[in-house]
C-alpha positions as CSV (number, residue, x, y, z in Angstrom):
1,M,-44.2,24.8,1.2
2,R,-41.9,23.7,3.6
3,R,-41.5,20.6,1.8
4,A,-40.4,22.4,-1.7
5,A,-38.3,24.7,0.3
6,A,-36.4,21.6,1.6
7,H,-36.3,19.8,-1.5
8,H,-34.7,22.7,-3.3
9,R,-32.0,23.0,0.0
10,Q,-31.2,19.1,-0.9
11,H,-31.2,19.6,-4.5
12,Y,-28.4,22.8,-4.2
13,R,-26.6,20.8,-1.4
14,A,-26.2,17.9,-4.1
15,R,-25.4,20.0,-6.9
16,A,-22.7,21.8,-4.7
17,L,-21.1,18.9,-3.8
18,R,-21.1,17.5,-7.4
19,A,-19.3,20.8,-8.2
20,A,-16.6,20.5,-5.5
21,A,-16.0,16.6,-6.3
22,R,-15.3,17.8,-10.0
23,G,-13.4,20.7,-9.3
24,A,-11.0,18.6,-6.7
25,L,-10.7,16.0,-9.1
26,V,-9.8,18.5,-11.7
27,V,-7.1,19.8,-9.5
28,V,-6.2,16.3,-8.3
29,L,-5.6,15.3,-12.4
30,A,-4.1,18.4,-13.3
31,V,-1.4,18.5,-10.5
32,G,-0.8,14.8,-10.5
33,S,0.6,14.7,-14.0
34,V,2.7,17.6,-13.8
35,I,4.4,16.5,-10.0
36,T,7.4,14.5,-10.3
37,P,7.6,11.9,-7.5
38,A,9.3,12.9,-4.3
39,A,12.0,11.0,-3.0
40,G,10.2,7.7,-1.4
41,A,7.0,8.7,-3.1
42,P,5.5,5.5,-4.8
43,T,6.2,5.4,-8.4
44,G,5.3,3.1,-11.4
45,L,8.2,1.2,-10.7
46,S,7.5,0.6,-7.2
47,L,4.5,-0.7,-7.8
48,L,5.6,-2.8,-10.5
49,E,7.7,-4.3,-8.3
50,T,5.2,-5.1,-5.6
51,C,2.6,-6.2,-8.5
52,S,5.3,-9.0,-9.6
53,A,6.4,-10.3,-6.3
54,R,5.3,-13.6,-5.2
55,G,3.4,-14.2,-2.1
56,D,0.3,-13.1,-0.5
57,E,1.2,-9.7,1.0
58,P,2.5,-8.1,-2.2
59,A,-0.6,-9.7,-4.0
60,V,-2.9,-8.1,-1.3
61,R,-0.8,-4.7,-1.7
62,C,-1.1,-4.7,-5.2
63,G,-4.8,-5.4,-5.5
64,Q,-5.6,-2.7,-2.7
65,T,-3.7,0.0,-5.0
66,L,-5.1,-0.8,-8.2
67,S,-8.8,-1.4,-6.6
68,Q,-8.4,2.5,-5.3
69,Y,-7.2,3.5,-8.9
70,L,-10.3,1.8,-10.4
71,E,-12.3,3.8,-8.0
72,F,-10.5,6.9,-9.4
73,A,-11.2,6.0,-13.0
74,K,-14.9,5.4,-12.3
75,A,-15.5,8.7,-10.6
76,A,-13.6,10.4,-13.7
77,A,-15.5,8.6,-16.0
78,A,-18.8,9.3,-14.3
79,L,-17.7,13.2,-14.3
80,K,-17.3,12.5,-18.2
81,L,-13.8,14.5,-17.8
82,P,-12.1,14.6,-21.4
83,G,-8.9,12.5,-21.6
84,T,-8.5,11.6,-17.9
85,A,-11.1,8.4,-17.6
86,A,-10.7,4.9,-18.5
87,C,-13.7,3.0,-19.2
88,V,-12.9,-0.3,-17.2
89,P,-15.9,-2.8,-17.8
90,A,-18.0,-3.9,-14.4
91,R,-16.7,-7.5,-15.0
92,A,-13.0,-6.6,-14.8
93,T,-11.4,-8.5,-11.8
94,L,-8.2,-7.2,-9.8
95,A,-6.1,-9.8,-11.8
96,D,-7.2,-8.1,-15.0
97,L,-6.2,-5.0,-13.8
98,R,-3.2,-6.5,-12.7
99,S,-2.3,-7.9,-15.8
100,A,-3.2,-4.9,-17.7
101,F,-0.8,-3.0,-15.7
102,L,1.8,-5.5,-16.2
103,T,1.6,-5.4,-19.8
104,W,1.6,-1.5,-19.9
105,A,5.1,-1.6,-17.7
106,Q,6.6,-3.9,-19.9
107,R,5.7,-1.9,-22.9
108,N,6.4,1.6,-21.4
109,P,9.5,0.9,-19.2
110,A,10.6,4.7,-19.5
111,D,7.2,5.7,-17.9
112,L,7.5,3.8,-14.7
113,K,9.4,6.6,-13.3
114,R,6.3,8.7,-13.2
115,N,4.4,8.8,-10.1
116,E,2.2,5.8,-9.1
117,Q,-1.1,7.5,-10.1
118,D,-0.1,8.5,-13.6
119,A,1.3,5.2,-14.4
120,V,-1.6,3.3,-13.4
121,M,-4.2,5.7,-14.9
122,A,-2.1,5.4,-18.3
123,A,-1.9,1.6,-17.9
124,L,-5.9,1.6,-17.5
125,N,-6.6,4.2,-20.2
126,D,-4.2,2.1,-22.4
127,A,-6.3,-1.1,-21.6
128,Y,-9.5,0.3,-21.4
129,P,-10.0,3.3,-23.6
130,C,-13.4,4.9,-23.4
131,R,-15.1,5.0,-26.8
């Protein structure tokens, strides 16, 4: 009987955590697309400058930033949130993500003033749409 009770508590905790994560992600996605970047906040343009620069330091910063948004995209896809998830293949490399962002930036220069998150997610959605 105690095992069953412990199992039920564990199940409900996991369920509550998933619900909380889903709610937090929805809030982040909803708020992120409405807020204009504050002065000094990263924008699509600032990321374009970083990812276009030569040298090891900008390459590392670009890779770190894109890998964070890749994890965000995976979480959104796992939660099956409509219109928010990019379906980036597991075999995609950071070089692929960088190329996808640079291509999107070239095609959408007016959108580079968006906050960094919106710009990267738009680029990933464009390059790797869920079907």
